[in-house]
C-alpha positions as CSV (number, residue, x, y, z in Angstrom):
1,X,-159.6,124.8,-140.5
2,X,-161.9,122.7,-142.5
3,X,-163.8,120.1,-146.2
4,X,-161.0,122.6,-145.6
5,X,-165.4,120.9,-146.5
6,X,-162.4,119.4,-150.1
7,X,-164.0,119.5,-155.6
8,X,-162.4,116.2,-156.6
9,X,-159.7,117.1,-159.1
10,X,-158.1,114.0,-160.6
11,X,-155.8,116.4,-162.2
12,X,-154.8,115.9,-165.8
13,X,-151.8,118.2,-166.3
14,X,-152.4,120.8,-169.0
15,X,-148.8,120.6,-170.3
16,X,-148.3,116.8,-170.2
17,X,-145.8,114.8,-168.3
18,X,-142.5,113.4,-169.6
19,X,-141.3,111.6,-166.5
20,X,-142.7,109.5,-163.7
21,X,-143.5,111.1,-160.4
22,X,-141.8,109.9,-157.2
23,X,-144.2,108.2,-154.8
24,X,-144.8,110.3,-151.7
25,X,-143.3,109.5,-148.3
26,X,-145.6,107.7,-145.8
27,X,-147.7,109.9,-143.6
28,X,-146.3,110.3,-140.1
29,X,-147.8,111.3,-136.8
30,X,-145.5,114.3,-136.8
31,X,-147.3,115.6,-139.9
32,X,-150.2,116.6,-137.7
33,X,-150.5,119.4,-135.1
34,X,-149.2,118.5,-131.7
35,X,-147.4,115.6,-133.3
36,X,-150.7,113.9,-133.8
37,X,-151.5,113.7,-130.1
38,X,-153.5,116.8,-129.2
39,X,-154.4,117.4,-125.5
40,X,-157.0,114.7,-124.6
41,X,-159.0,117.2,-122.4
42,X,-159.2,119.6,-125.3
43,X,-160.2,116.8,-127.7
44,X,-163.0,115.6,-125.4
45,X,-164.3,119.2,-125.0
46,X,-164.1,119.8,-128.8
47,X,-166.0,116.6,-129.4
48,X,-168.9,117.8,-127.4
49,X,-168.8,121.3,-129.0
50,X,-168.6,119.8,-132.5
51,X,-172.0,118.1,-131.9
52,X,-173.7,120.7,-129.7
53,X,-176.3,123.0,-131.4
54,X,-175.7,125.6,-128.7
55,X,-173.1,127.1,-131.0
56,X,-175.7,128.0,-133.7
57,X,-177.8,131.1,-133.5
58,X,-181.2,129.3,-133.4
59,X,-179.8,126.2,-131.6
60,X,-180.8,124.0,-134.5
61,X,-177.6,122.9,-136.2
62,X,-174.1,121.7,-135.1
63,X,-170.8,121.3,-136.9
64,X,-171.6,117.6,-137.0
65,X,-174.8,118.2,-139.0
66,X,-172.9,119.1,-142.2
67,X,-169.7,117.1,-141.3
68,X,-171.6,114.0,-140.2
69,X,-170.0,110.7,-139.1
70,X,-172.9,109.0,-141.0
71,X,-171.7,110.7,-144.2
72,X,-167.9,110.2,-143.9
73,X,-167.3,113.7,-142.6
74,X,-169.5,115.5,-145.2
75,X,-173.3,115.7,-145.7
76,X,-173.8,113.7,-149.0
77,X,-175.4,116.8,-150.6
78,X,-174.2,118.7,-153.6
79,X,-175.1,122.0,-151.9
80,X,-175.5,122.0,-148.1
81,X,-178.6,122.8,-146.1
82,X,-177.7,125.0,-143.2
83,X,-179.7,126.3,-140.2
84,X,-183.4,125.8,-140.5
85,X,-183.2,122.4,-142.2
86,X,-184.0,119.2,-140.5
87,X,-182.5,115.7,-140.5
88,X,-179.1,114.6,-141.9
89,X,-177.5,113.9,-145.2
90,X,-179.5,113.5,-148.4
91,X,-182.7,113.2,-146.2
92,X,-182.2,116.7,-144.9
93,X,-185.2,118.9,-145.6
94,X,-185.2,122.6,-146.3
95,X,-187.4,123.4,-143.3
96,X,-190.9,124.8,-143.3
97,X,-192.7,128.0,-142.5
98,X,-190.7,130.6,-140.7
99,X,-188.0,128.1,-140.0
100,X,-187.4,127.3,-143.7
101,X,-183.9,128.0,-145.0
102,X,-183.4,131.4,-146.8
103,X,-180.9,130.0,-149.2
104,X,-178.9,126.9,-150.1
105,X,-175.3,126.9,-149.0
106,X,-173.5,127.9,-152.1
107,X,-170.7,125.2,-152.0
108,X,-170.3,121.5,-151.2
109,X,-169.5,120.7,-147.6
110,X,-165.9,119.4,-147.7
111,X,-165.0,116.4,-145.7
112,X,-162.5,117.0,-142.9
113,X,-160.0,114.2,-143.5
114,X,-156.5,115.1,-142.3
115,X,-157.2,118.9,-142.0
116,X,-155.2,118.6,-138.8
117,X,-152.1,118.0,-140.8
118,X,-149.9,121.1,-140.6
119,X,-149.4,121.3,-144.4
120,X,-153.1,122.2,-144.8
121,X,-152.5,126.0,-144.6
122,X,-155.3,127.0,-147.0
123,X,-158.8,125.9,-146.1
124,X,-162.2,126.0,-147.8
125,X,-162.7,125.8,-151.5
126,X,-161.3,129.3,-152.1
127,X,-158.7,129.3,-149.4
128,X,-160.3,132.2,-147.4
129,X,-158.9,130.8,-144.2
130,X,-155.1,130.5,-144.4
131,X,-151.8,130.6,-142.6
132,X,-149.0,132.8,-144.1
133,X,-145.8,131.1,-143.2
134,X,-143.6,134.0,-144.3
135,X,-145.4,136.4,-142.0
136,X,-146.2,133.7,-139.4
137,X,-149.8,134.9,-139.2
138,X,-153.3,133.8,-139.9
139,X,-155.1,135.5,-142.7
140,X,-158.8,135.3,-141.9
141,X,-162.0,137.2,-143.0
142,X,-161.9,139.0,-139.6
143,X,-158.7,140.8,-140.6
144,X,-157.7,143.2,-137.8
145,X,-160.5,141.9,-135.6
146,X,-159.0,138.4,-135.5
147,X,-158.6,137.5,-131.9
148,X,-155.3,136.4,-130.3
149,X,-154.6,132.9,-129.0
150,X,-155.7,130.7,-132.0
151,X,-153.7,127.5,-132.1
152,X,-153.6,127.2,-135.9
153,X,-155.5,127.9,-139.1
154,X,-157.9,125.0,-138.4
155,X,-159.0,126.8,-135.2
156,X,-159.2,130.0,-137.2
157,X,-161.6,128.3,-139.6
158,X,-163.8,127.1,-136.8
159,X,-164.6,130.8,-136.0
160,X,-166.7,131.3,-139.1
161,X,-169.5,128.8,-139.7
162,X,-171.1,130.2,-136.6
163,X,-171.1,133.7,-138.1
164,X,-172.5,132.6,-141.5
165,X,-176.2,133.4,-141.8
166,X,-176.9,130.5,-144.1
167,X,-174.8,127.9,-142.3
168,X,-175.3,128.4,-138.5
169,X,-176.1,132.0,-137.6
170,X,-179.6,132.6,-138.8
171,X,-181.2,135.9,-140.0
172,X,-181.2,139.3,-138.3
173,X,-183.8,139.3,-135.6
174,X,-183.8,135.5,-135.2
175,X,-181.6,135.2,-132.1
176,X,-179.2,136.9,-129.6
177,X,-176.1,135.8,-131.5
178,X,-176.7,137.6,-134.8
179,X,-178.4,140.6,-133.0
180,X,-175.2,141.1,-130.9
181,X,-173.6,142.7,-134.0
182,X,-176.4,145.1,-134.8
183,X,-174.8,148.5,-135.6
184,X,-171.8,147.0,-137.3
185,X,-172.0,147.4,-141.1
186,X,-172.3,144.1,-142.9
187,X,-169.0,143.0,-144.4
188,X,-166.8,144.7,-141.8
189,X,-164.5,142.4,-139.8
190,X,-165.6,144.0,-136.5
191,X,-169.1,142.5,-136.6
192,X,-167.6,139.1,-135.7
193,X,-166.3,139.6,-132.2
194,X,-169.7,140.5,-130.7
195,X,-171.1,137.3,-132.1
196,X,-168.2,135.2,-130.8
197,X,-168.7,136.9,-127.4
198,X,-172.4,136.1,-127.4
199,X,-171.7,132.4,-128.1
200,X,-169.1,132.4,-125.3
201,X,-171.7,133.9,-123.0
202,X,-174.0,130.9,-123.7
203,X,-171.2,128.5,-122.8
204,X,-170.4,130.4,-119.6
205,X,-173.9,129.8,-118.4
206,X,-173.6,126.0,-118.6
207,X,-171.8,124.6,-115.5
208,X,-170.6,121.4,-117.1
209,X,-169.0,123.4,-119.9
210,X,-167.3,125.7,-117.4
211,X,-165.8,122.7,-115.6
212,X,-164.6,121.2,-118.9
213,X,-163.0,124.5,-120.1
214,X,-161.3,124.9,-116.8
215,X,-159.8,121.4,-117.0
216,X,-158.7,121.8,-120.6
217,X,-157.1,125.3,-120.5
218,X,-154.7,126.3,-117.8
219,X,-155.5,130.0,-118.3
220,X,-159.2,129.5,-117.5
221,X,-160.1,129.8,-113.8
222,X,-163.8,130.7,-114.0
223,X,-166.6,131.1,-116.4
224,X,-165.8,134.7,-117.3
225,X,-162.4,133.5,-118.7
226,X,-164.0,131.4,-121.4
227,X,-163.8,132.9,-125.0
228,X,-164.9,131.5,-128.3
229,X,-161.2,131.2,-129.2
230,X,-161.0,128.5,-126.5
231,X,-163.9,126.7,-128.1
232,X,-162.3,127.0,-131.6
233,X,-159.1,125.6,-130.3
234,X,-160.9,122.7,-128.7
235,X,-162.8,122.0,-131.9
236,X,-159.6,122.0,-133.9
237,X,-158.0,119.6,-131.5
238,X,-160.9,117.3,-131.9
239,X,-160.8,117.5,-135.7
240,X,-157.1,116.8,-135.7
241,X,-157.7,113.7,-133.6
242,X,-160.9,112.3,-135.0
243,X,-160.3,112.9,-138.7
244,X,-156.8,111.7,-139.0
245,X,-156.6,109.0,-141.7
246,X,-153.5,107.2,-142.7
247,X,-154.2,103.4,-142.7
248,X,-155.4,102.9,-146.3
249,X,-154.1,100.1,-148.5
250,X,-152.0,102.8,-150.2
251,X,-150.5,103.8,-146.9
252,X,-149.6,100.1,-146.3
253,X,-148.1,100.0,-149.8
254,X,-145.9,103.1,-149.1
255,X,-144.8,101.5,-145.9
256,X,-143.4,98.5,-147.8
257,X,-146.3,96.1,-147.9
258,X,-146.3,95.7,-151.7
259,X,-149.2,93.2,-151.7
260,X,-151.5,95.8,-150.1
261,X,-152.6,96.8,-153.6
262,X,-154.4,94.6,-156.1
263,X,-153.1,94.3,-159.7
264,X,-155.7,96.7,-160.9
265,X,-154.9,99.2,-158.1
266,X,-151.2,99.0,-159.0
267,X,-152.1,99.7,-162.7
268,X,-154.2,102.7,-161.5
269,X,-151.2,103.9,-159.4
270,X,-149.0,103.7,-162.4
271,X,-151.5,105.8,-164.4
272,X,-151.9,108.3,-161.6
273,X,-148.2,108.9,-161.2
274,X,-147.2,108.6,-164.9
275,X,-145.1,105.5,-164.2
276,X,-145.6,103.7,-167.5
277,X,-142.6,104.9,-169.4
278,X,-143.2,108.4,-168.1
279,X,-146.8,108.4,-169.5
280,X,-150.1,108.3,-167.7
281,X,-153.0,110.4,-166.6
282,X,-150.9,113.1,-164.9
283,X,-153.1,113.2,-161.8
284,X,-150.1,113.6,-159.5
285,X,-149.3,117.1,-161.0
286,X,-152.0,118.6,-158.8
287,X,-152.8,115.7,-156.5
288,X,-149.2,115.5,-155.2
289,X,-147.7,114.6,-151.8
290,X,-148.8,112.2,-149.1
291,X,-152.3,113.7,-149.0
292,X,-152.7,113.9,-152.8
293,X,-153.0,117.7,-153.0
294,X,-150.7,120.6,-154.1
295,X,-152.8,122.9,-151.9
296,X,-153.2,125.2,-154.9
297,X,-156.1,126.5,-156.9
298,X,-157.1,125.4,-160.4
299,X,-159.9,126.2,-162.9
300,X,-161.3,123.0,-164.5
301,X,-164.7,124.1,-165.8
302,X,-166.9,122.5,-163.2
303,X,-170.5,123.4,-164.1
304,X,-171.8,126.3,-162.0
305,X,-175.2,126.1,-160.3
306,X,-176.7,127.3,-157.0
307,X,-177.0,130.7,-155.5
308,X,-173.5,131.8,-156.1
309,X,-171.0,133.5,-153.8
310,X,-170.2,137.2,-153.3
311,X,-168.5,139.2,-154.7
312,X,-169.5,137.4,-157.9
313,X,-172.8,138.3,-159.5
314,X,-175.9,136.3,-158.5
315,X,-175.7,132.6,-159.4
316,X,-172.0,132.8,-160.1
317,X,-169.0,131.7,-158.1
318,X,-165.6,133.2,-158.8
319,X,-163.7,130.9,-156.5
320,X,-160.2,132.0,-155.5
321,X,-160.9,135.5,-156.9
322,X,-163.1,136.0,-153.9
323,X,-160.0,136.1,-151.7
324,X,-157.3,137.6,-154.0
325,X,-159.6,140.0,-156.0
326,X,-157.4,139.0,-159.0
327,X,-159.5,138.2,-162.1
328,X,-156.7,135.8,-163.1
329,X,-157.9,133.6,-160.2
330,X,-161.5,133.5,-161.4
331,X,-163.1,130.0,-161.3
332,X,-160.1,128.5,-159.5
333,X,-160.9,126.2,-156.6
334,X,-158.6,124.4,-154.1
335,X,-157.2,121.0,-155.0
336,X,-158.8,118.6,-152.5
337,X,-157.0,115.8,-150.8
338,X,-158.1,112.5,-152.3
339,X,-157.9,110.6,-149.0
340,X,-161.2,108.6,-148.5
341,X,-162.4,110.0,-151.8
342,X,-164.4,107.0,-152.7
343,X,-166.8,107.6,-149.7
344,X,-166.9,111.4,-149.8
345,X,-169.3,112.0,-152.8
346,X,-170.6,114.0,-154.5
347,X,-167.6,115.7,-156.2
348,X,-166.7,119.2,-157.2
349,X,-166.7,122.4,-155.3
350,X,-170.5,122.3,-155.6
351,X,-171.0,118.6,-155.8
352,X,-171.7,118.7,-159.5
353,X,-170.7,115.1,-160.2
354,X,-172.2,112.1,-158.5
355,X,-169.5,109.5,-159.1
356,X,-165.8,109.1,-159.4
357,X,-166.2,107.9,-162.9
358,X,-168.1,111.1,-163.9
359,X,-165.6,113.3,-162.2
360,X,-162.6,111.6,-163.9
361,X,-164.3,111.8,-167.3
362,X,-164.8,115.5,-166.7
363,X,-161.1,115.9,-166.3
364,X,-160.4,114.1,-169.5
365,X,-162.5,116.6,-171.6
366,X,-163.6,119.5,-169.3
367,X,-165.2,121.7,-171.9
368,X,-167.2,118.9,-173.6
369,X,-168.2,117.7,-170.1
370,X,-169.3,121.2,-169.1
371,X,-171.5,121.7,-172.2
372,X,-173.1,118.2,-171.9
373,X,-173.4,118.1,-168.1
374,X,-176.2,115.8,-166.7
375,X,-178.0,117.9,-164.1
376,X,-179.6,114.7,-162.7
377,X,-176.3,114.0,-160.9
378,X,-177.0,116.8,-158.4
379,X,-178.1,115.6,-154.9
380,X,-180.3,118.2,-153.3
381,X,-183.9,118.6,-152.2
382,X,-186.2,120.2,-154.8
383,X,-188.1,123.2,-153.7
384,X,-190.7,125.4,-155.4
385,X,-188.7,128.4,-154.1
386,X,-185.3,127.4,-155.5
387,X,-186.2,125.2,-158.5
388,X,-186.4,128.1,-160.9
389,X,-183.1,129.6,-159.9
390,X,-180.9,126.6,-159.0
391,X,-179.5,126.3,-162.5
392,X,-179.5,129.9,-163.5
393,X,-175.7,129.9,-163.5
394,X,-175.4,126.8,-165.7
395,X,-178.1,128.0,-168.1
396,X,-176.3,131.3,-168.5
397,X,-174.4,130.6,-171.8
398,X,-172.1,133.6,-171.3
399,X,-171.0,132.4,-167.9
400,X,-170.6,128.9,-169.3
401,X,-168.3,130.2,-172.0
402,X,-166.3,132.1,-169.4
403,X,-165.9,128.9,-167.4
404,X,-164.7,127.1,-170.6
405,X,-162.3,129.8,-171.5
406,X,-160.7,129.6,-168.0
407,X,-160.2,125.9,-168.1
408,X,-156.6,124.8,-167.5
409,X,-156.8,121.2,-168.6
410,X,-156.1,119.8,-172.1
411,X,-158.1,116.8,-173.3
412,X,-156.6,113.4,-172.5
413,X,-157.4,110.0,-174.0
414,X,-157.9,107.1,-171.6
415,X,-159.7,103.9,-172.3
416,X,-162.5,102.7,-170.2
417,X,-160.3,100.0,-168.7
418,X,-157.8,102.7,-167.7
419,X,-160.5,104.7,-166.1
420,X,-161.6,101.6,-164.2
421,X,-158.0,101.1,-163.0
422,X,-157.8,104.7,-161.8
423,X,-161.0,104.2,-159.9
424,X,-159.6,101.1,-158.3
425,X,-156.5,103.0,-157.2
426,X,-158.7,105.8,-155.7
427,X,-160.6,103.1,-153.8
428,X,-157.2,102.1,-152.3
429,X,-157.0,105.6,-150.7
430,X,-159.9,104.7,-148.4
431,X,-158.9,103.9,-144.8
432,X,-161.0,101.0,-143.6
433,X,-160.8,102.3,-140.0
434,X,-163.0,105.3,-141.0
435,X,-165.9,103.3,-142.3
436,X,-167.6,103.3,-138.9
437,X,-167.3,106.7,-137.3
438,X,-170.2,106.4,-134.9
439,X,-167.8,106.3,-131.9
440,X,-167.4,110.0,-132.0
441,X,-171.0,110.9,-131.5
442,X,-171.7,111.7,-127.9
443,X,-174.9,110.3,-126.3
444,X,-175.6,113.8,-124.9
445,X,-174.1,117.3,-124.8
446,X,-173.9,119.7,-121.8
447,X,-176.5,122.1,-123.3
448,X,-179.1,119.4,-123.2
449,X,-180.0,120.0,-126.8
450,X,-180.7,116.9,-129.0
451,X,-177.5,115.5,-130.6
452,X,-179.2,113.7,-133.5
453,X,-180.9,115.3,-136.4
C-alpha cells in the first residue's frame, strides 16, 4: 500500500547498544503476498493501470509519474509535484496558467521497494493505511465507507492517491471524478465511494479494459461488474511483482556467499549491527529485520519545510499524530526500509537531505543538524508563488524548538572513515537487477492517453 512512498533513518539508538544484533534471515518468496507469485493476469492489468492517466481526475498524471522507473520507484524530488505538473523527476514543472499546481505535495514520494511483502502493514510516512492483525481488518481513511474485497493493505493504499486533490484528483469543478462527491462534507469518509465509482465508470467504457478485467477476475462477467476495488487489487499485484527486490550483495551474503561484500562493506555491516565488541552505530535498532525497518515511527528532528499536512497548523507536519491524534506521536515518521537506499534519494519524509552522508550525519547529531541545515539540499522547482512560504516551517523558531525537543536520538561519535564504511554497506543493499526498470513501462495503455511525461 505504498514509498509505503519510505525518510531514511540510519537509526542511532537513543539508549545505546551493549550487544551485537543477529543478522536477519534471507528474504524468501513466501515473505510476499501470494507467495511472491501474484496472478499474472492481475499483474499485467495492474501494470497498465499503474501507467494510465485515466485514473486521475484531469487525465494528466499516473501512479508511474511519482513512482517512476526512471527514478528507482520515486520521483527524485524532495516534495512531489502532483496533477497539473509536466514531465518527470527533477525536470517536472509546476504547470502553467489554469493547469498550474495549487500546492506542492507535502511529503516525499516514497519508493515502492518490497511493499508487497506481507510484513509491511503500515504504509505512508505516517502509517495512515494499515492492517490490524489483531482485528484482521484494514484501517484506512475511508473508515466505515471502506469497500469490501480488498486483497491487502497495499490494495487499500491504492485507493487514495486518486482521491487526493493535490496528487491525482484535481480541484472542485475540474472534472467528473471530484465533482461526483459534491454534497458530501469534506473530510467525511463517504465522499470517497462516489469518486471510486466515477473512475470505475471510466474504465467500464474502455472495451480493452473490460476484457482484461473479465480475464483477471472470475467474478467479473461484464463491464458493470468492474469496481475500483478490482483496479486497486490489480495495482497491488503489479507492485508486489515489479518492486520485489532481494538480489543485492547483502542478500547474497546472507545466503552464505561471504565474498559478496567488500572489506569496507563488511566493516560497515559491523558498524550497522554493533558487531565490534557489541559497539557500533546502532542502526539496526530501528532498521531491523530482512528489510531494515522496524515498521515503527520515530522523531529524529528532520527539518520541516513545505505546505504542511492537516491537522497540523499551516507549514507544519505532525507525522504519526495525524493518525493517532496522540501528541506523544508528534513529529514521528515511519522507519523506511533501506533496500536500494543508495538510488532512492533525496532522504527524509520530506526529502530534506540530498545524500546518504548528509542523512547519516544528521542522525549522529540531530539537533545540531536541524539548526544548521543547508536548504540548498532540497530538490524542487522554485516558484514565485511558493518561494516565500516553502521554508516558513523551518524558519519558525518555535516549531524548530519543538522538533528538537521531540528528538529521540542521542549524539553519537563516528569518524569520517566509519561514516564512509556505513555508506559502503548501504550501497551493498542495492539490487543490481533494479538498475534498469524500463521493462515495466508499457508502450501504450488502453485509454489511449500518453504514457510518457
